[in-house]
N, C-alpha and C positions, 0 to 999 in steps of 0.2 A: 505494496499501498504505500508504501513512506517514497518508493522510487517510484510508481503513478505518480502522486504529485509533486515530487521535484522536476523531475523529466515536462510534467504538463506547466510548470508554474515558467521552468525555464526556456519552455515556448512561447509563451501566454509574455515571459518577459526580453523577448529576443524579439517579437515584433513592436514592442512597446512604442521605439524614438520613430521607426518611419509609422507606425500608427497614428502620431504625433504629429511630423511634420503634414500629412495627411492630412489632417485636422488645422492646420494653424495656415497653411498657404488653399489650402481648396486642389491639392496636386495631385496624381494615385502614386503616391507614396508606396504606395501599402497594395496588394495585387494578388491575384489566388495562387500563383503558384511560386509566392514566399512562404507560402503556408508547411507544402512539404517540406519545405531549402530549413526551415524551421523545426519541423519535425524533426527530421534529421541528425541538426547536428546539439539539439535535445536529448533524443534518448541512443545515439551514437556518432559522441561527440572524438569517435578518435576512429572512426571507419575512414579508409579511405574515398568515400564518397562522400563525406565530410570535412574534405580533405578538402583547406583556402581554396584552391588555385584551380583545383576541382569545381565548384560552387559558383566561384567568379568567371572562371572559362567556360566554363558545359551554358551559362545565361546568360552573358559574352558570344557564344556561337548560335546562341538562340534563338536573340534579339540580331545578330548581323544575319540569319536567315529566314527568319524571320519577314525581319522589311524587304530583303530579296529579293523573295519570295510576291510579298504582299504589291508592292510594288510595280513586278516584271506579271500579276499574273491576275489583280486580283484593286487594283487601285480603285480607290474612289466608295470599294461597297467596304463593310463592315455584320458582323452581325449584333445589330444591337435589338433584332428582331427575323422571326424564320424571314431569311428569302423566301418567297413564291416557289413551289415547287418548279420543276424543272427549264430553266429559269439561266440563265447565260451568270445571271449572278450566284441561282447555286452552286451552278460548276463552278465556277471561277473559286468561292470560297473552300470548294471541296478541296478542289484539286492545290490553291492555295497552300492546304493546313496541310493534309498530306504533303506536300513536296519539303513541304519547308519542316516536318515531323521528320524525313530519309535525310534531310539533309544537315543535316542537328544531332542526331543520329551517325550518319557516316563520321563528321568532322571529332564528337566527343571520340568514338569511337578511334579513330586515325589520331588522335591527339592526347588521347590516356587524360579526357578530360571526361571521365560519364557520373554526368547526373541528372538523374531520369526529374527530376520535377522542372530542369532546360525542357523538357519537352514542351510542357506544359507552357510559358513562356516563350518558347516558337511561336503555340496556338492564336494564344492572347497575342502576338506584334503579325502574323500570316490571317488571320480574318479582323482583321480590323480597328482592334478595340484599342490595341496602344502603338496607332504604325506612323508616328514620325519619327524627323530625327529625337525630336525635340521630348519624346516618351519614349526612346531607343537611348535617352541618359539617364530621361529620369528612370528604364527601367536598370540601366548599372549601377546608378548610386545606390538607389535602394536595397541594392545588394550586398556594391563596399560599406555601408549604414551597417546592413545584418550580420557581417562578419570582424565587421567593427564592432559589436555589442554583441556577439559571442562573448570575439575575446575578453573586452570587457567581463565580461559575468568571470569567464576562467581563470580571468588575472584577481581576480572578487576572492572563487571561489578557492583556489587554491596560494591566498593570502596568508604567511602562519597566524596563527592566533598568539594573541601575548599571553605568559605561564602568568596567572597572578601570584603574589608574595603576602605571604602574610602580613601586616603590616603590623601588630600587633605586642612584639615584642621587644 
């Protein structure tokens, strides 16, 4: 029970900075694929999948693949509501999403940057939800802030606890 409480509190704490920035700025610093990344950092902090280079690199590849496929295949369309069936819009979004996951996966495997939540990031971008260069910068900034928060939490967790001395003598 303690482990579940500690890990869930850590996952939530990891998202406090980006969540606060989202509230204060009105910008999308908090987006769906950060949740799985926070989960992995909280529950498997020493696992290869949680290595900062994999988290940052995977998401950066996802953003790049998503931007390229969206602007090449589905520019101007977004999945804010389901597009009508059997239309060019629905087909272009579907192809953009599929191709972005293929490219992101290939890039992560080739560069040894495997981080599954990055495939959610690439879909967020390639489906037109965060598809501008400014949005891309925001996504990468959020991932860096998530990693910085993780590093700070680890430092606090590992900080030595001062010894209590008896001062009654």
